[in-house]
C-alpha positions in Angstrom: -5.5 3.9 6.1 -6.6 1.4 3.5 -7.8 1.9 0.0 -10.4 0.5 -2.3 -10.5 -0.1 -6.0 -13.8 -0.5 -7.8 -15.0 -1.5 -11.2 -17.5 0.5 -13.2 -15.8 3.9 -13.8 -14.6 3.1 -17.3 -11.2 1.4 -16.9 -11.4 1.8 -13.1 -9.2 -0.8 -11.4 -11.0 -1.3 -9.0 -7.5 -20.9 3.5 -6.7 -21.7 6.8 -7.8 -21.9 10.5 -5.9 -20.1 13.2 -6.3 -20.9 16.8 -4.9 -17.6 18.1 -6.2 -14.2 17.1 -4.7 -10.8 17.8 -6.7 -7.6 17.3 -9.0 -9.6 14.9 -6.2 -10.4 12.5 -4.6 -13.8 11.8 -1.9 -14.7 14.3 1.6 -15.8 13.2 1.4 -19.5 14.1 1.0 -21.7 11.0 1.5 -25.3 10.1 3.9 -26.3 7.4 1.0 -27.2 5.2 -0.6 -23.8 5.6 2.7 -22.1 4.8 3.0 -24.1 1.6 -0.6 -23.5 0.6 -0.4 -19.8 1.1 2.8 -19.7 -1.0 0.9 -21.4 -3.8 -1.9 -18.8 -3.5 0.6 -15.9 -3.7 2.1 -17.4 -6.8 -1.3 -17.7 -8.4 -2.2 -14.1 -7.3 0.9 -12.7 -8.9 0.6 -14.7 -12.1 -3.1 -14.3 -12.8 -3.9 -10.9 -11.3 -0.7 -8.8 -11.6 1.8 -10.2 -14.1 -0.8 -11.5 -16.5 -4.1 -9.8 -15.6 -7.1 -11.2 -17.6 -8.7 -7.9 -18.4 -7.9 -4.3 -19.5 -5.3 -3.8 -16.9 -1.7 -3.3 -17.9 0.6 -6.0 -16.5 3.1 -5.1 -13.8 6.5 -6.1 -15.2 9.0 -5.0 -12.6 10.4 -8.4 -11.4 11.5 -6.8 -8.1 7.9 -5.8 -7.4 6.6 -9.2 -8.5 9.1 -10.9 -6.2 8.0 -8.7 -3.2 4.4 -9.5 -3.9 5.2 -13.2 -3.9 7.2 -12.9 -0.7 4.9 -10.9 1.6 2.1 -13.0 3.3 -1.0 -10.9 2.5 -3.1 -13.1 4.6 -1.3 -11.8 7.7 -2.6 -8.3 7.0 -6.3 -9.0 6.8 -8.8 -9.9 9.5 -9.0 -13.5 10.6 -12.5 -13.7 9.2 -11.2 -12.7 5.7 -8.1 -15.0 5.5 -9.9 -17.2 3.0 -10.3 -14.2 0.7 -6.9 -12.7 1.2 -5.5 -13.5 -2.2 -8.6 -12.6 -4.2 -8.7 -9.9 -6.8 -10.4 -7.3 -4.6 -9.9 -5.0 -1.6 -11.0 -6.1 1.9 -12.2 -4.2 5.0 -9.7 -3.9 7.8 -12.0 -2.0 10.3 -12.5 1.7 11.1 -14.0 2.2 7.6 -10.7 1.4 5.9 -9.6 -1.2 3.5 -6.6 -3.1 2.2 -6.1 -2.5 -1.5 -6.6 -5.0 -4.3 -3.3 -6.7 -4.8 -2.9 -5.4 -8.3 -3.2 -1.8 -7.1 -0.5 -2.4 -4.5 1.8 -3.8 -7.1 1.0 -1.0 -9.7 1.7 1.8 -7.3 4.9 0.2 -6.1 6.1 -0.2 -9.7 5.2 3.4 -10.5 7.5 4.6 -7.7 10.6 3.1 -9.4 12.3 2.4 -6.1 16.0 1.8 -5.5 17.4 -0.2 -2.6 18.9 2.9 -0.9 15.7 4.8 -0.9 13.8 6.1 2.1 10.1 6.2 1.5 7.2 8.0 3.2 3.8 6.3 3.2 0.7 8.2 4.1 -1.9 5.8 5.3 -0.5 2.7 7.0 -3.7 0.7 7.2 -3.0 -2.8 8.1 0.7 -2.4 7.1 0.6 -4.5 3.9 1.9 -1.8 1.5 4.6 -0.8 3.9 5.7 -4.5 4.1 5.9 -4.7 0.3 8.0 -1.5 0.2 10.3 -2.7 3.1 11.5 -5.6 0.9 12.6 -3.2 -1.8 14.1 -0.2 0.0 16.3 0.8 2.9 13.6 2.4 5.2 9.9 3.0 5.2 8.3 5.7 7.3 4.5 5.3 7.6 1.9 7.7 9.0 -1.5 6.6 10.1 -4.1 8.9 11.6 -6.4 6.2 13.0 -4.6 5.3 16.2 -5.8 1.7 16.7 -4.9 0.8 13.1 -1.5 2.4 13.4 -0.6 0.7 16.6 -1.8 -2.7 15.4 0.1 -2.3 12.1 3.3 -1.3 13.8 3.1 -4.3 16.1 2.2 -6.6 13.2 5.1 -5.4 11.1 7.6 -5.9 13.9 6.2 -9.3 14.8 6.5 -10.4 11.1 10.1 -9.2 10.9 9.8 -6.0 8.9 12.2 -4.1 11.1 13.0 -1.3 8.6 9.4 0.1 8.8 8.7 2.8 11.4 5.0 3.8 12.0 3.7 6.8 13.8 0.2 8.1 14.6 -0.4 11.5 13.1 -2.0 13.6 10.3 -0.4 12.3 7.1 -1.3 15.6 5.3 1.8 17.0 7.0 4.0 14.1 6.2 6.9 13.3 8.6 9.1 16.4 8.7 11.6 15.0 11.2 12.7 12.3 8.7 12.4 14.4 5.5 13.3 14.6 2.7 12.2 11.4 1.1 13.2 9.8 -2.1 9.7 8.5 -2.7 6.3 9.2 -1.2 3.2 7.0 -1.6 -0.2 8.1 -0.5 -2.8 5.3 0.0 -5.9 7.5 0.4 -7.5 10.1 -1.9 -6.7 13.8 -1.4 -8.6 16.6 -3.1 -5.2 18.1 -3.9 -1.6 17.1 -3.4 -0.7 18.3 0.1 1.9 21.1 -0.1 3.9 19.7 2.9 4.4 16.4 1.0 5.7 18.3 -2.0 8.2 20.1 0.2 9.3 16.8 1.8 10.0 15.1 -1.6 13.6 15.2 -2.5 14.7 16.8 -5.8 14.6 13.9 -8.3 11.9 12.2 -6.2 8.6 10.7 -7.2 5.2 10.6 -5.4 2.3 8.4 -6.3 -1.1 9.7 -4.9 -4.8 9.3 -5.8 -6.3 12.8 -6.3 -10.0 13.6 -6.4 -13.1 13.9 -4.3 -14.6 11.1 -2.3 -17.7 11.0 -4.5 -16.0 11.9 -7.7 -13.6 10.1 -10.1 -10.1 10.1 -8.6 -7.0 9.7 -10.7 -3.8 8.0 -9.7 -1.3 10.8 -10.1 2.4 10.7 -10.5 4.2 13.7 -9.1 7.8 14.3 -10.0 10.2 16.9 -8.6 13.1 17.8 -10.9 16.7 18.3 -9.6 15.9 22.0 -9.7 12.8 21.7 -7.7 10.2 22.0 -10.5 7.0 20.0 -9.9 5.2 18.1 -12.6 2.1 16.1 -12.2 0.6 13.5 -14.5 -2.8 11.8 -14.2 -2.8 8.1 -15.0 -5.7 5.7 -14.4 -9.0 6.4 -12.7 -9.4 4.8 -9.3 -11.4 5.0 -6.1 -9.8 5.2 -2.7 -11.0 5.9 0.8 -10.5 9.6 1.5 -7.5 11.2 3.3 -8.8 11.4 6.9 -8.1 14.7 8.7 -8.6 15.6 12.4 
């Protein structure tokens, strides 16, 4: 499930021709010139939007995160009609009322997780698979849950086709996490919940971290960092105001 960042709530954070299309998204075939051009666009995106943002946003400094953002071809995770806008400083629709987040938000949430290579991560809200692809470059394994079946199936196929073999996608209600593969070192939720789902708290390892937007669909939401101590104590800290699509339930 995608996410959307808007401007206007105080400090709210709010190209190529392809001959083959699959599920409305850009197909893998590219010329050498296209590959080079998209690489330049990614470098520009990271430099001007993420590492050195031009406005009130704090820069993302973790070089591992910046490298992942440079490496993953964002244009492969948007609809073919939106490829020319794939590296813009804004979210994009991916169908079914969902969006792919603004690149800065993807980088920021990834940095907030403080990942380590051996980590196993749960993602709630696969969307088009872009956030999972970024995480897969950084950690051992990513488990991603998507409730909208067409999105989840397409994202799973797309990730495998692009070589992100350490991502596993299942269709289901992300509110309940993925019990069979718990506990997780890190959890990232890419849709807004009115409260932190208790099943996710249980599935977070002691010493683990969860990044989740919390708030109502028509209210200010806050990107919230949840930490579980080694003894199991839960602490939550609100950070920046954001606006995400809501956590979809059956």
